[in-house]
C-alpha positions as a Markdown table, in Angstrom:
| # | Residue | x | y | z |
|---|---|---|---|---|
| 1 | Unk | 5.8 | 139.2 | 40.6 |
| 2 | Unk | 1.8 | 139.2 | 41.6 |
| 3 | Unk | -0.2 | 136.0 | 41.6 |
| 4 | Unk | -3.4 | 135.1 | 42.2 |
| 5 | Unk | -4.1 | 131.7 | 44.8 |
| 6 | Unk | -7.0 | 130.0 | 45.2 |
| 7 | Unk | -7.1 | 128.0 | 48.6 |
| 8 | Unk | -9.8 | 125.5 | 50.0 |
| 9 | Unk | -9.2 | 124.3 | 53.6 |
| 10 | Unk | -10.8 | 121.0 | 54.8 |
| 11 | Unk | -9.8 | 120.1 | 58.2 |
| 12 | Unk | -10.8 | 116.7 | 59.2 |
| 13 | Unk | -12.3 | 116.8 | 62.8 |
| 14 | Unk | -15.5 | 117.7 | 64.3 |
| 15 | Unk | -13.7 | 121.2 | 65.2 |
| 16 | Unk | -13.3 | 121.8 | 61.2 |
| 17 | Unk | -15.7 | 125.1 | 61.9 |
| 18 | Unk | -13.6 | 126.5 | 64.1 |
| 19 | Unk | -10.3 | 125.3 | 62.6 |
| 20 | Unk | -11.0 | 126.9 | 59.4 |
| 21 | Unk | -12.8 | 130.3 | 60.6 |
| 22 | Unk | -9.4 | 130.9 | 62.5 |
| 23 | Unk | -7.4 | 130.4 | 59.6 |
| 24 | Unk | -9.5 | 132.7 | 57.7 |
| 25 | Unk | -9.5 | 135.4 | 60.3 |
| 26 | Unk | -6.0 | 134.8 | 60.6 |
| 27 | Unk | -5.1 | 135.5 | 57.2 |
| 28 | Unk | -7.4 | 138.2 | 56.9 |
| 29 | Unk | -5.5 | 140.4 | 59.0 |
| 30 | Unk | -2.8 | 140.1 | 56.4 |
| 31 | Unk | -2.5 | 144.0 | 55.2 |
| 32 | Unk | 0.2 | 143.3 | 52.3 |
| 33 | Unk | -2.5 | 141.0 | 50.5 |
| 34 | Unk | -6.2 | 141.2 | 48.8 |
| 35 | Unk | -8.6 | 138.9 | 50.1 |
| 36 | Unk | -12.0 | 137.7 | 48.7 |
| 37 | Unk | -14.0 | 135.0 | 50.3 |
| 38 | Unk | -16.3 | 133.0 | 48.6 |
| 39 | Unk | -18.7 | 129.8 | 49.4 |
| 40 | Unk | -16.3 | 127.6 | 47.7 |
| 41 | Unk | -12.5 | 129.1 | 48.4 |
| 42 | Unk | -10.7 | 131.9 | 49.7 |
| 43 | Unk | -8.9 | 133.8 | 46.8 |
| 44 | Unk | -5.9 | 135.6 | 47.8 |
| 45 | Unk | -4.0 | 138.6 | 45.6 |
| 46 | Unk | -0.5 | 140.1 | 46.1 |
| 47 | Unk | 3.5 | 139.3 | 45.8 |
| 48 | Unk | 4.1 | 135.6 | 45.2 |
| 49 | Unk | 6.5 | 136.5 | 48.5 |
| 50 | Unk | 3.9 | 137.7 | 50.5 |
| 51 | Unk | 1.3 | 135.3 | 49.8 |
| 52 | Unk | 3.7 | 132.2 | 50.1 |
| 53 | Unk | 5.2 | 133.5 | 53.2 |
| 54 | Unk | 1.7 | 133.7 | 54.8 |
| 55 | Unk | 0.2 | 130.4 | 54.0 |
| 56 | Unk | 3.4 | 129.0 | 55.0 |
| 57 | Unk | 3.0 | 130.0 | 58.4 |
| 58 | Unk | -0.8 | 129.9 | 58.8 |
| 59 | Unk | -1.3 | 126.5 | 57.2 |
| 60 | Unk | 1.7 | 125.2 | 59.6 |
| 61 | Unk | -0.1 | 126.0 | 62.6 |
| 62 | Unk | -2.6 | 124.1 | 61.4 |
| 63 | Unk | -1.3 | 121.1 | 60.1 |
| 64 | Unk | 0.5 | 120.7 | 63.1 |
| 65 | Unk | -2.8 | 120.7 | 64.9 |
| 66 | Unk | -5.2 | 118.8 | 62.5 |
| 67 | Unk | -5.3 | 116.4 | 60.1 |
| 68 | Unk | -6.0 | 118.3 | 56.9 |
| 69 | Unk | -6.8 | 118.6 | 53.0 |
| 70 | Unk | -5.7 | 121.8 | 51.4 |
| 71 | Unk | -6.1 | 122.7 | 47.4 |
| 72 | Unk | -4.4 | 125.3 | 46.3 |
| 73 | Unk | -4.3 | 126.9 | 42.8 |
| 74 | Unk | -1.9 | 129.8 | 41.7 |
| 75 | Unk | -1.5 | 131.9 | 38.3 |
| 76 | Unk | 0.5 | 134.7 | 37.6 |
| 77 | Unk | -2.2 | 136.1 | 35.4 |
| 78 | Unk | -3.4 | 138.9 | 37.6 |
| 79 | Unk | -7.1 | 139.6 | 37.4 |
| 80 | Unk | -9.7 | 141.0 | 39.4 |
| 81 | Unk | -11.9 | 138.5 | 41.0 |
| 82 | Unk | -15.4 | 140.7 | 40.7 |
| 83 | Unk | -18.9 | 139.3 | 41.2 |
| 84 | Unk | -21.4 | 139.4 | 37.9 |
C-alpha cells in the first residue's frame, strides 16, 4: 500500500541542528522511498512497510540519544508533492 508521510523532528538539545541533519542524511540514502525536503518538514512517499521500517530504525537511534518531539502525519491517498 502506497502512503505519504510528513515528519517533523525536533531535537531538544543544543546540538539539534547536527542531529536533525544526520537524521535527514540517513533517511535520504534510502532508495526505496521518495523524499521531499521543505522548510517545515520532510515528506516521504512509498510503500507503507518500507517507510515504517525506515522510520522505526532511524528514529530509534535519535530517541535513544536525545530528548525529542516527533510529529508524523500519514495518508494513504497517494498525491505528488509539487511546488507551485
